[in-house]
C-alpha positions in Angstrom: 0.0 0.0 0.0 2.8 2.4 0.8 4.5 1.9 -2.6 1.3 2.7 -4.4 1.0 6.0 -2.6 4.7 6.7 -3.3 4.2 6.1 -7.0 1.0 8.3 -7.0 2.9 11.1 -5.3 5.9 10.8 -7.7 3.6 10.8 -10.8 1.7 13.9 -9.4 5.0 15.7 -8.8 6.2 15.0 -12.3 3.0 16.3 -13.8 3.1 19.4 -11.6 6.7 20.1 -12.6 5.9 19.5 -16.3 3.0 22.0 -15.9 5.2 24.6 -14.3 7.8 24.2 -17.1 5.1 24.6 -19.8 3.5 27.6 -18.2 6.9 29.3 -17.7 8.0 28.6 -21.3 4.7 29.9 -22.6 4.7 33.0 -20.4 8.3 33.8 -21.5 7.3 34.1 -25.2 6.3 37.6 -26.3 3.1 37.6 -28.3 3.1 39.3 -31.7 0.0 41.3 -30.8 1.3 42.5 -27.5 1.3 46.2 -26.9 4.8 47.5 -26.4 4.8 50.4 -24.0 7.6 53.0 -24.2 9.3 53.6 -20.9 8.7 57.0 -19.3 5.5 57.7 -21.2 2.0 57.4 -19.7 -0.4 54.8 -21.0 -4.2 55.0 -21.1 -6.1 51.7 -20.9 -9.8 51.6 -21.9 -11.7 48.6 -20.6 -15.1 49.8 -21.7 -17.1 47.8 -24.1 -19.0 50.7 -25.6 -22.4 49.3 -24.6 -23.4 51.1 -21.4 -24.2 54.8 -21.4 -20.9 55.8 -19.6 -18.8 53.8 -22.0 -20.5 55.4 -24.9 -19.8 58.8 -23.4 -16.1 58.0 -23.0 -15.6 57.0 -26.7 -15.2 60.6 -28.0 -13.0 61.5 -25.0 -10.7 58.6 -25.6 -10.6 59.3 -29.4 -9.7 63.0 -28.6 -6.9 61.9 -26.3 -5.7 59.5 -29.0 -5.4 62.3 -31.5 -3.9 64.7 -29.1 -1.2 62.4 -27.8 -0.3 60.7 -31.1 3.4 60.5 -31.7 4.3 61.7 -28.2 
């Protein structure tokens, strides 16, 4: 009985280690569609979906900021 639990623990540890390696390898790869921020410059992130009234009101404000800060 003891050897069965030992084997189960070893197999679980191997799978856990394999999972950690896969996640670390995947996280280390930069994605092509990733946004690259420039150091020292502010960034504006808009999480609105444009469906609620407040999100709809923010669309022109965000667009104006986009035009105003383009190339800076």
